[in-house]
C-alpha positions in Angstrom: 147.3 139.0 43.7 147.9 135.5 42.4 150.9 134.8 40.2 151.6 131.7 38.1 155.2 130.7 38.6 157.5 127.9 37.7 159.3 126.6 40.8 162.0 124.0 41.0 161.0 121.7 43.8 162.2 118.2 42.7 161.2 119.1 39.2 159.9 122.2 37.4 156.1 122.6 37.5 153.8 125.6 37.3 152.1 126.6 40.6 149.8 129.4 41.7 150.9 131.2 44.8 149.6 134.1 46.9 152.2 136.8 46.5 152.8 140.5 47.1 153.8 142.9 44.3 156.9 144.8 45.2 157.5 146.6 41.9 156.3 146.6 38.3 157.1 147.8 34.8 154.9 147.7 31.7 155.9 144.1 31.0 157.1 142.6 34.3 156.2 142.3 38.0 158.5 141.7 40.9 156.6 139.5 43.4 157.4 138.2 46.9 155.9 135.1 48.4 156.6 132.5 51.2 157.2 128.8 50.5 155.2 126.2 52.5 158.2 125.9 54.9 158.3 129.7 55.5 161.2 130.8 53.3 160.7 134.2 51.6 161.2 134.1 47.8 161.0 136.8 45.2 161.2 136.9 41.3 160.5 139.0 38.3 157.8 137.5 36.2 155.9 138.3 33.0 153.1 140.7 33.8 150.6 138.6 32.0 151.1 135.8 34.5 149.7 138.0 37.3 146.0 138.1 38.3 144.6 140.5 40.8 142.4 139.0 43.6 
């Protein structure tokens, strides 16, 4: 799936990342992804921001 997230790098900007869905509810999705330098991140996001591949 692809998720649209707001990440704070040097500033906050929306980015699309390839992520794995860990859990979900009717309105939110818990996603896990790796940053370009290999750090694993996860966040709950609005379900409407997720698009299946």
